[in-house]
N, C-alpha and C positions, 0 to 999 in steps of 0.2 A: 122477411120479404114484405113488401107493401101489400096492403089488403087487396084481394082480388087478383094478385099477380101470381099466376101459377105456371111453372115450367113443366113441359113434358119431360119424360125420362131422357129423350134424345137431346133436348135443349140443355138439361141439367148436366149431362155428360160433356157437352161442348164447353159450358161455363167452367166446369171442374178442370178440364184439360187446359183451358186458358190459364187458370190460376196455378196449376201444377207447373206450367212452363213459363211463368212470368219472368223469371230470371233470364232465360234464353231469349225471350222476346225483347226484353229491355237491353240486353247486350247487343242484339242484332240492330235495334233502333239506334243505339249509340254509335255503332260501327258505321251505319249509313250516314249519320249526322257528320261524323268525322270526314268521311269521303266527300260529302256534299260541301263541307266547309272549305276543303282544299280547292275545290273547283268553282266556288261561288264568286261571282264577279261584282254584284251590286251590294252596297251596304245594307239595303233593305233586306235582301235575301240572307245576308250574314246575321243580321239582328234576329230574323225569324228563326234561323237555325240555332242560335244560341238560346233562344227562349225554349225551343224544343229540347235542347240539351239540358237546360235547367230542370225541366219536368222529368226527363229520363234519369238524370243524376239523382233526383230526389228518391226515385225507386231503387236505384242501384247502390246508393250510398246513404242508407237511412240514418246512420249516426251523424252524417254531415261532416266528416273529418276532412276529406279532400275536395269535396264539391265546391265549397265557397271560394277556396283559393283558385281553383280552375276557372270558375265563372268570373271572378274578379279580374283575373289576368287576361281572360279570353285567349289563352294560348292553345292553339290547336294541337301542338306537339304534346303538351301535358295532358290534354284530353285523350289523345291517342294512346299515350302511355298508360293512363288509367284504364282505358278499355282493354289494352293488351294484358294488364295485370288481372283484370276481371276474367278475361277469357282463359288465362293460365290456371285460374282457380277451378274452372269448370272441368 
């Protein structure tokens, strides 16, 4: 930790629970992005959602096997398929 930055026991437990559940949080974020992409109307909103998807995919697919292809094609169906495969593993 940075010098002078101390967490109380309560705060430390909150941080630990966050990192214990990061996979579920990332999966939930990707699911919300897929839903939002299907109903997005403006190109600006779609671009913003794909940028969020890129960040979330970096956490969900750290090896980077499927993420680059999904991001390059910007195919919502392939992103949804990837999310469903992740949720099946859970």
